[in-house]
KOLKE-79723 format. One record per residue (C-alpha): y, x, z. Coordinates in steps of 0.25 Angstrom, whole numbers, padded with zeros to 4 digits, always signed. Last residue first. Layout:
REM residues N
YXZ/...
This chain:
REM residues 298
+0294-0555+0678/+0297-0544+0668/+0287-0540+0658/+0293-0529+0649/+0287-0516+0653/+0273-0521+0657/+0273-0530+0645/+0277-0519+0634/+0284-0527+0623/+0276-0528+0610/+0278-0519+0598/+0279-0527+0585/+0278-0520+0571/+0274-0534+0566/+0261-0530+0559/+0256-0518+0568/+0261-0523+0582/+0256-0538+0579/+0243-0533+0574/+0241-0523+0586/+0244-0533+0597/+0229-0533+0601/+0225-0542+0612/+0220-0540+0626/+0211-0547+0636/+0206-0539+0648/+0196-0545+0657/+0198-0546+0672/+0208-0557+0674/+0201-0566+0663/+0188-0565+0670/+0194-0568+0684/+0201-0580+0678/+0187-0586+0674/+0180-0582+0686/+0191-0588+0695/+0204-0584+0701/+0216-0591+0707/+0208-0603+0710/+0214-0616+0706/+0205-0619+0695/+0192-0620+0703/+0189-0615+0718/+0174-0611+0715/+0178-0602+0703/+0189-0596+0711/+0179-0592+0722/+0171-0585+0710/+0184-0579+0706/+0187-0573+0719/+0174-0566+0720/+0177-0560+0706/+0190-0555+0710/+0184-0548+0722/+0174-0542+0713/+0185-0537+0703/+0192-0529+0714/+0206-0533+0718/+0219-0528+0713/+0232-0530+0721/+0245-0533+0714/+0256-0523+0716/+0265-0527+0726/+0277-0537+0722/+0291-0534+0718/+0290-0544+0707/+0292-0534+0696/+0282-0524+0702/+0272-0535+0704/+0273-0540+0689/+0271-0525+0684/+0259-0524+0694/+0253-0537+0688/+0255-0532+0674/+0249-0519+0676/+0237-0525+0683/+0235-0535+0672/+0234-0524+0662/+0245-0521+0652/+0241-0522+0637/+0251-0511+0632/+0252-0518+0618/+0258-0531+0623/+0254-0543+0616/+0254-0551+0603/+0242-0555+0595/+0247-0558+0581/+0245-0568+0570/+0254-0567+0558/+0268-0569+0553/+0277-0558+0547/+0291-0563+0548/+0290-0572+0560/+0281-0562+0566/+0291-0551+0567/+0303-0560+0571/+0295-0566+0582/+0288-0554+0588/+0300-0550+0597/+0301-0564+0602/+0286-0565+0605/+0288-0551+0613/+0296-0559+0623/+0283-0564+0629/+0279-0550+0633/+0264-0550+0628/+0252-0547+0637/+0237-0543+0634/+0228-0544+0646/+0222-0532+0653/+0213-0531+0665/+0215-0519+0673/+0221-0527+0685/+0215-0517+0695/+0202-0524+0697/+0208-0537+0698/+0223-0539+0700/+0228-0548+0711/+0240-0557+0711/+0242-0563+0725/+0256-0559+0728/+0264-0571+0725/+0272-0564+0714/+0260-0556+0709/+0253-0570+0707/+0264-0576+0700/+0266-0565+0691/+0251-0565+0688/+0251-0580+0685/+0262-0578+0675/+0254-0567+0668/+0242-0576+0668/+0249-0588+0662/+0264-0590+0661/+0275-0579+0661/+0288-0582+0668/+0296-0571+0661/+0287-0564+0651/+0272-0560+0648/+0263-0567+0639/+0248-0565+0639/+0244-0563+0624/+0252-0568+0613/+0246-0573+0600/+0257-0574+0590/+0255-0582+0577/+0265-0580+0566/+0266-0589+0554/+0276-0587+0543/+0278-0601+0537/+0274-0605+0523/+0272-0619+0526/+0257-0620+0523/+0254-0607+0529/+0262-0610+0542/+0254-0623+0543/+0241-0617+0541/+0243-0605+0551/+0250-0614+0561/+0238-0624+0562/+0229-0612+0564/+0238-0606+0575/+0239-0620+0582/+0224-0621+0581/+0222-0608+0588/+0233-0611+0599/+0226-0624+0602/+0212-0617+0603/+0218-0606+0612/+0225-0616+0622/+0213-0626+0622/+0204-0614+0625/+0194-0609+0615/+0200-0597+0609/+0191-0590+0599/+0202-0586+0589/+0194-0575+0583/+0200-0561+0585/+0207-0555+0573/+0221-0556+0580/+0216-0545+0589/+0210-0544+0603/+0214-0530+0610/+0203-0531+0621/+0195-0543+0626/+0195-0554+0636/+0196-0569+0637/+0197-0570+0622/+0199-0584+0615/+0206-0578+0604/+0216-0590+0604/+0221-0585+0618/+0229-0574+0611/+0240-0585+0610/+0248-0592+0600/+0263-0592+0599/+0266-0596+0584/+0277-0590+0576/+0282-0598+0564/+0290-0592+0553/+0299-0597+0541/+0300-0611+0548/+0296-0624+0542/+0306-0634+0538/+0312-0645+0547/+0300-0655+0546/+0290-0645+0544/+0294-0638+0557/+0291-0651+0565/+0277-0652+0559/+0275-0638+0563/+0279-0641+0577/+0270-0653+0578/+0258-0644+0573/+0261-0633+0584/+0262-0644+0595/+0249-0649+0590/+0242-0636+0592/+0248-0629+0605/+0253-0642+0612/+0243-0653+0608/+0232-0643+0607/+0235-0637+0621/+0237-0651+0627/+0223-0655+0622/+0217-0646+0633/+0225-0653+0644/+0220-0666+0639/+0206-0661+0639/+0208-0657+0654/+0209-0644+0662/+0217-0636+0653/+0220-0622+0657/+0235-0620+0655/+0242-0607+0651/+0246-0612+0637/+0252-0624+0629/+0261-0621+0617/+0275-0619+0612/+0277-0605+0606/+0280-0608+0591/+0291-0599+0587/+0296-0606+0574/+0304-0597+0565/+0315-0601+0554/+0318-0615+0560/+0321-0627+0552/+0329-0638+0559/+0331-0648+0570/+0316-0649+0574/+0311-0663+0577/+0298-0660+0585/+0284-0665+0581/+0278-0671+0594/+0268-0671+0604/+0263-0656+0606/+0277-0651+0601/+0284-0658+0613/+0298-0657+0609/+0311-0653+0614/+0319-0645+0604/+0329-0635+0611/+0319-0633+0622/+0324-0632+0637/+0319-0646+0641/+0305-0641+0638/+0296-0647+0628/+0297-0637+0616/+0306-0632+0605/+0315-0620+0606/+0326-0617+0596/+0329-0602+0594/+0340-0596+0585/+0335-0582+0583/+0338-0567+0586/+0343-0566+0600/+0337-0580+0604/+0323-0575+0602/+0324-0564+0612/+0330-0573+0623/+0319-0584+0619/+0307-0575+0621/+0304-0576+0636/+0309-0590+0638/+0301-0594+0626/+0288-0588+0630/+0288-0595+0643/+0293-0609+0638/+0306-0613+0632/+0302-0608+0618/+0290-0617+0617/+0293-0619+0602/+0303-0609+0597/+0310-0614+0584/+0317-0601+0579/+0330-0601+0570/+0333-0588+0563/+0347-0582+0565/
């Protein structure tokens, strides 16, 4: 049974993929939680690894936070970039793996809206999160080439799974409390990926390598997702408000500041579709993603 080192394996992604990974691999987690088998803060130290691993799944990182200070901005680089460098230094000490799979993000493209964006799109992401992932990708490309390691970079879209963070988690909480609203019928579409698909992709990319956008093929709308969440929670179907009402609410939100549930920036993101193409992954890997509407369980 191949040995996997899984950084960030006790976080949201890890909890969703671990049951599948453990069926086929001997998995060791590395991170900062008490549940991690190897406890190490990759941003600050080069961990002591016990032995050589066949595959490294590097998912440890910082996301889902809007930095307010220069120190908070720097944390993205400390964790996402320097953490990657420190991990590679640790691997060199015990022997490099056959393959390294890096969980990046579609945020590297820097797109607020667009349709079926491919891996050929320029990496224009300018947030600390996106920039830190870009430089980590670049470092790994050089390091893996120098050490003859098969590198795979997965760029997931919005992740769905148990206790999902980010926008999907906010949707679930909103529906649960009864205040989630769709705008103009919830027609906006955002690419989504079932988190457990990472486990299904792992054996495919570990053999082949490459850079891939990974998301559902169906591309469900926010209206469809919120209705699915409401049904599972036994809640009423979320109401839909006209765009002009949402626009007025956003202007009030601009005056109230960060604590407002909606402002002009959030309104733009909520009403403009952003989708990514998974055609390359499906063609080159023979992978078919799970249907999010059929598989997402609260």
